[in-house]
C-alpha positions in Angstrom: 29.6 -27.5 77.5 30.3 -27.8 73.8 31.3 -24.4 72.4 32.4 -23.7 68.9 34.8 -20.8 69.2 35.7 -18.8 66.2 37.3 -15.6 67.6 40.4 -15.9 65.4 38.4 -16.3 62.3 36.0 -13.5 63.3 38.9 -11.1 63.9 40.4 -12.0 60.6 37.2 -10.8 58.9 36.4 -7.8 61.0 38.1 -5.4 58.7 35.7 -6.4 55.9 32.7 -4.6 57.5 32.9 -1.7 55.1 32.9 -3.9 52.0 30.4 -6.6 52.9 28.1 -5.5 50.1 30.8 -6.4 47.6 31.0 -10.0 48.6 29.2 -12.7 46.7 26.5 -14.9 48.4 28.8 -17.8 49.2 31.3 -15.5 50.8 28.7 -13.9 53.0 27.6 -17.4 54.2 31.2 -18.3 54.9 31.7 -15.1 56.8 28.5 -15.8 58.8 29.8 -19.3 59.8 33.1 -17.8 60.8 31.4 -15.4 63.1 28.9 -17.9 64.6 29.3 -19.7 67.9 27.3 -22.3 69.7 26.7 -23.6 73.2 24.7 -26.7 74.4 21.4 -24.9 74.7 21.8 -23.1 71.3 22.4 -26.4 69.5 19.6 -28.2 71.3 17.1 -25.4 70.7 18.2 -25.2 67.0 17.4 -28.8 66.5 14.1 -28.5 68.3 13.1 -25.5 66.1 14.0 -27.4 62.9 12.0 -30.5 64.0 8.9 -28.4 64.7 9.2 -26.6 61.4 9.5 -29.8 59.5 6.6 -31.4 61.4 4.2 -28.7 60.6 3.4 -28.4 56.9 2.2 -24.8 57.2 3.8 -21.5 56.1 5.5 -19.2 58.6 4.6 -15.6 57.7 6.3 -13.8 60.6 9.5 -15.3 62.1 10.5 -13.9 65.6 14.2 -14.4 66.0 16.3 -13.7 69.0 17.1 -14.7 72.6 15.0 -14.9 75.8 13.0 -11.8 75.1 11.5 -13.7 72.2 11.5 -17.2 73.7 9.7 -16.1 76.9 6.7 -14.9 75.0 5.7 -18.5 75.3 6.1 -18.7 79.1 5.9 -15.3 80.6 3.6 -14.1 77.8 1.5 -17.2 78.0 1.4 -17.6 74.3 2.1 -21.3 73.9 0.4 -21.8 70.5 0.9 -18.3 68.9 -2.6 -18.9 67.6 -3.0 -16.0 67.3 -0.1 -13.7 68.3 0.1 -11.8 70.6 -1.7 -13.6 73.4 -4.3 -12.1 75.6 -1.7 -11.9 78.3 0.7 -9.9 76.2 -2.1 -7.7 74.8 -5.4 -7.7 76.5 -8.5 -7.2 74.3 -9.2 -3.9 76.1 -5.7 -2.7 75.2 -6.2 -3.7 71.5 -9.5 -1.8 71.4 -7.9 1.2 72.9 -5.1 1.1 70.3 -7.6 0.9 67.5 -9.7 3.8 68.9 -6.5 5.9 69.0 -5.7 4.8 65.4 -9.2 5.7 64.3 -8.7 9.2 65.7 -5.4 9.4 63.7 -7.2 8.2 60.5 -5.2 4.9 60.5 -6.5 1.4 59.8 -7.2 -0.9 62.7 -4.8 -3.6 63.7 -5.5 -7.2 64.6 -3.7 -10.2 66.1 -1.7 -12.3 63.7 -1.5 -15.9 62.7 1.4 -17.6 60.9 3.8 -16.3 63.6 6.6 -18.6 64.8 8.9 -18.2 67.9 12.6 -18.8 67.2 14.0 -17.5 70.4 16.6 -19.1 72.6 17.4 -17.9 76.1 21.0 -16.8 76.7 21.9 -16.5 73.0 24.3 -13.8 72.0 24.2 -12.5 68.4 26.8 -15.1 67.4 24.6 -17.8 68.7 21.5 -16.6 66.9 23.7 -16.4 63.7 24.7 -20.1 64.4 21.1 -21.2 64.4 20.4 -19.2 61.3 23.1 -20.6 59.1 23.5 -24.1 60.6 26.6 -26.2 61.1 27.7 -29.0 58.7 29.9 -30.5 61.3 26.8 -31.1 63.5 24.6 -32.0 60.6 22.5 -29.0 61.5 20.6 -27.2 58.7 20.3 -23.4 58.9 16.9 -22.1 60.0 16.8 -19.6 57.1 17.3 -22.4 54.6 14.7 -24.6 56.2 12.1 -21.8 56.0 13.1 -20.6 52.5 14.7 -23.5 50.7 16.4 -23.2 47.4 14.2 -23.1 44.3 13.5 -26.5 42.9 13.8 -28.3 46.2 11.2 -30.6 47.5 10.9 -28.8 50.9 7.8 -26.7 51.7 8.2 -23.1 50.8 7.3 -21.4 54.0 8.8 -18.1 53.1 8.4 -15.6 56.0 7.2 -12.3 54.8 8.8 -10.6 57.8 11.7 -11.4 60.1 11.6 -9.7 63.5 15.0 -9.7 65.1 15.6 -8.9 68.8 19.2 -9.7 69.7 22.2 -8.1 71.4 21.3 -7.7 75.0 23.4 -10.7 76.0 26.3 -9.0 74.1 26.2 -5.8 76.2 29.4 -5.3 78.2 29.1 -3.5 81.5 31.8 -1.0 80.5 31.9 -1.2 76.7 28.3 -1.7 75.7 28.1 -3.4 72.2 31.6 -3.9 70.8 32.5 -3.5 67.1 32.7 -7.3 66.8 29.2 -7.7 68.0 27.8 -5.1 65.7 29.6 -6.7 62.8 28.0 -10.0 63.6 24.6 -8.4 63.7 25.1 -6.8 60.3 26.2 -10.1 58.9 23.1 -11.8 60.4 20.8 -9.2 58.7 22.7 -9.6 55.4 22.3 -13.4 55.5 18.5 -13.0 56.2 18.2 -10.7 53.2 20.4 -12.7 50.9 18.7 -16.0 51.6 15.1 -14.8 51.8 12.7 -14.5 48.9 12.4 -11.1 47.1 10.0 -8.8 48.9 10.8 -10.1 52.4 11.0 -7.5 55.1 13.3 -7.3 58.2 12.5 -5.5 61.4 15.3 -5.0 63.9 14.0 -4.1 67.4 15.9 -1.9 69.9 17.5 -3.1 73.1 15.7 -2.5 76.4 17.4 -0.8 79.3 18.8 -3.1 82.0 19.5 -2.4 85.6 23.1 -3.8 85.3 24.1 -1.8 82.2 24.5 2.0 82.1 21.6 3.7 80.2 24.2 5.6 78.1 25.7 2.4 76.8 22.3 1.0 75.8 21.5 4.3 74.1 24.8 4.2 72.2 24.1 0.6 71.2 20.7 1.5 69.8 22.2 4.3 67.8 24.6 1.8 66.3 21.7 -0.6 65.5 19.9 2.2 63.7 23.1 3.0 61.7 23.2 -0.6 60.5 19.6 -0.5 59.3 20.2 2.8 57.5 23.3 1.4 55.8 21.5 -1.8 54.6 18.4 0.1 53.5 20.4 2.5 51.4 22.1 -0.4 49.7 19.0 -2.2 48.8 17.0 0.9 47.8 19.8 2.5 45.8 19.7 5.7 47.9 21.5 8.7 46.6 23.1 9.6 49.9 26.2 7.8 50.7 26.4 5.5 53.8 29.0 7.7 55.5 26.9 10.8 55.0 23.8 9.0 56.3 25.8 7.8 59.3 27.0 11.3 60.0 23.5 12.8 59.8 22.0 10.0 61.9 24.7 10.4 64.5 24.3 14.2 64.7 20.5 13.7 65.1 21.1 11.3 67.9 23.2 13.9 69.7 20.8 16.8 69.2 17.4 15.2 69.6 15.6 13.1 72.2 16.5 9.4 71.6 13.5 7.5 70.4 13.9 5.1 73.3 13.2 7.9 75.7 10.1 9.2 74.1 6.8 8.6 76.0 4.5 5.9 74.6 1.9 8.4 73.5 4.4 10.5 71.4 3.5 10.8 67.7 6.0 12.0 65.1 4.6 14.8 62.8 7.6 15.2 60.4 9.0 12.9 57.8 9.9 9.3 58.9 13.5 8.8 60.0 15.8 7.0 57.6 15.6 3.9 59.7 11.8 3.6 59.4 10.9 4.3 55.8 7.3 3.2 55.1 8.4 1.1 52.1 11.7 0.1 53.6 13.1 -3.4 53.4 15.1 -2.9 56.6 13.4 -1.1 59.5 14.2 -0.3 63.1 11.7 -0.2 66.0 13.0 1.4 69.2 12.3 -0.3 72.5 9.5 1.3 74.5 10.5 3.7 77.3 10.7 1.9 80.7 10.6 4.2 83.8 9.9 1.6 86.5 11.9 -1.6 86.3 10.2 -3.2 89.3 6.8 -2.8 87.5 7.9 -4.1 84.0 10.8 -6.5 84.6 11.0 -9.9 86.4 14.8 -9.3 87.0 17.6 -7.2 85.6 16.9 -8.1 81.9 13.6 -10.1 81.4 10.2 -8.5 80.9 7.2 -9.5 83.1 3.6 -9.7 81.8 3.2 -5.9 82.1 6.5 -5.4 80.3 5.3 -7.5 77.3 2.1 -5.6 77.2 4.0 -2.4 76.9 6.2 -3.8 74.1 3.2 -5.1 72.2 1.7 -1.6 72.2 4.4 -0.7 69.7 5.5 -4.0 68.2 2.1 -5.3 67.0 1.2 -2.0 65.2 4.6 -2.0 63.4 4.3 -5.7 62.4 0.8 -4.9 61.1 2.0 -1.9 59.2 4.8 -3.9 57.5 2.6 -6.8 56.5 -0.2 -4.6 55.1 0.0 -4.2 51.3 0.6 -0.7 50.0 -2.4 1.1 48.5 -2.4 1.9 44.7 -0.5 5.1 43.9 -3.8 6.8 42.8 -5.8 5.7 45.9 -7.4 8.9 47.4 -8.0 7.1 50.7 -5.2 7.9 53.1 -5.9 4.7 55.0 -4.1 1.6 53.8 -6.1 -1.6 53.2 -6.1 -4.0 56.1 -4.0 -7.1 55.8 -6.2 -10.0 55.0 -5.4 -12.7 57.6 -7.7 -15.3 56.0 -6.1 -15.0 52.6 -2.5 -14.2 53.3 -1.6 -16.3 56.3 -2.1 -19.8 57.7 -2.0 -21.0 61.2 1.4 -22.2 62.5 1.3 -23.7 65.9 4.1 -22.6 68.1 6.6 -24.9 69.7 6.2 -26.7 73.0 6.5 -24.5 76.1 10.1 -24.0 77.2 11.7 -23.7 80.5 12.3 -20.0 81.4 15.9 -19.0 80.6 18.4 -18.2 83.4 19.4 -14.5 83.1 22.7 -14.1 81.2 25.7 -13.4 83.3 27.0 -10.8 80.9 
């Protein structure tokens, strides 16, 4: 198996995590390449993704990026074409109607299935592998996915310009005793910074929480998700020019995580009544969506880590509404109607057929 190891280079840069916002764009890309790693399946899948993107002259409005949890939407979720997304398997029409009835009772706009969604998942990928596919590898003549979708101005390539990147990565980095290490968290922060730096102005980025696993202590997954939220708060404050310092925000967020019920443990019918948390600002560039609570692994998982059809349905109950909310344009400041206008699928997105069905990934050994 061809593996590009970069542990020495990565450790050399680990101490820079607190000053990443001070680096210029070229240094961020160099840092990303230093932290990236590949394996046979990562490289093969990266080439396949690029080929499919180049072959389809259509915009990608929502890019789903990650490992098998994203990739297996095509197989387990029976969503081969992503036309539209999510499939009937992942979100039956009866469930969609129920969601919209609930939203109507809450005076919220209805949601709908999306077009222009593309699947960039690769089974078994760790954060460093996802980063590799994102930035590419000159030694392998591999273009970075982010540059293929949002090429530099003046280029001849089609400007596909995703409006939203949904990132689900990190479960394959979970260590049975350590959870997510500082090195893994740094790689994830670099990944999000690259997405923001290389994407058009106005792009949004949704980091989704890690699901519980039968082979990893619940406490370690909870701790990992708190760290993911910290990264989102840190990046959001940087881009929004927040008055509160990052360290203060981290302290407040950490205290909240110790004194309140973790979002991952809240029941699916729970509704927040107070102000939104700092990692889910309505107008935020970076946002975090906790994984839904799973009480019965046998009912929602195929194995220790992969969702079954019922598991994907549970995820879509929260993921689709959040994607819909982020894509929907904000109402005018003087609009008296509390409901936001519905995102116009026909005007704002175009169909993007998904890639060919993939072979289900073998569960990670990590």
